[in-house]
Structure formats: C-alpha cells, structure tokens
N, C-alpha and C positions, 0 to 999 in steps of 0.2 A: 673418595679415596679407598683404595683396596687395602684392607687390613690383613690380608693373607701374607705372612712373612715368606711364604714359598712361591709367591706369584712370579718372581723373576726366574726361578729355577723351572717352574712349570712352563713358562713361555719358551725357555730355552729347549726344554725337552720336546715341547710341541713342534718347534721348528725342526729339530733333528729327526723326530719321528715322521713328520710330514715329508721331509726330503727322502727318507728311507723308503717310505711307501710309494712316493712318486717315481722312484727309481726301480720299482717292481718288487720291492721286498715284502715279505710276509712276517708278521710278528706275533709271538705268543708272549704272555707275561714274563716267562723266564728269559726269552730273547731280549725283551725290553730292559730287564734288570741287568743282564750282562752287557748289552750294547750301550745303554744310555743311563744306567743307574736309576731307572724308573721303577718304583715300587707300585705305582698306581696307573697301569696302562689303560684300564677302562676309563678312568677320569680323563686321561689325555685324549683318548679316542673320542670321548664325548665332546671335549673342547674342539677338536678338529671337525667333527660333524657339524657343530654349531657354526663353524666357519665355511661350511658348504662342501666339504669333502664327502664323496660318496664312498664310504668305507664299508666293505663287506666283512661279515663275521661268519667263519666256518668253525664248526666244533670238531676237534680232532682228539684222538686218543693217543696219549704218550705214556711212557714209563718214567716215573720220577726217580730221583736219586735213591729212594728207599726201595725201589723195585716194584712199586705199586702202579697199576695202570689207572690213569686219571683222564678225565675229559677237560680240555681247555679250549678257550676261544683263540682262534688264529685270525688276525686282521690283515686285510689287503685292500687295495683300491679296486673298485669295480672297473671292469674293462670299459673303455669308452667306445661308443658306437660310432 
C-alpha cells in the first residue's frame, strides 16, 4: 500500500506532463508550476523516466522575477530516430 498522501496528485501530474512533452512541449520548473501546479518537476521527470520515457535535460539561463540570471533545467522528449 502506498502511504504517500500525494500519490494521486503525482499520478495526475505525471499524466499531464507526459502528454505535454509528447506533444512537443518543453518544461522548466516554473513552467510546470504555472501549467500544472507542480512544485517538484524533477520528481515527476524521474517518475516518467522510470516508465521508459527518454527525456532530455538541457540547462538554460533565464532571468527570474527578481531580475537575477539563473540556470535551470528544461525538459523535453528526445527526438525519435
């Protein structure tokens, strides 16, 4: 039995994120928060990788709301050959 009270929400977020990536989307943690209410994108990406998705991580520089340049991971699906 899963004792994680957030398991249902995590599964729902996984499904929404998977669909978004399969449709060609790219996600940063801030995108995931705005689009899916997901505070833990890296955890969701780990879940999806365990399910066999070939997810690419690129590191990009962005300016945050405080005006500071930061480096964040941007996730997308690897192009299929």
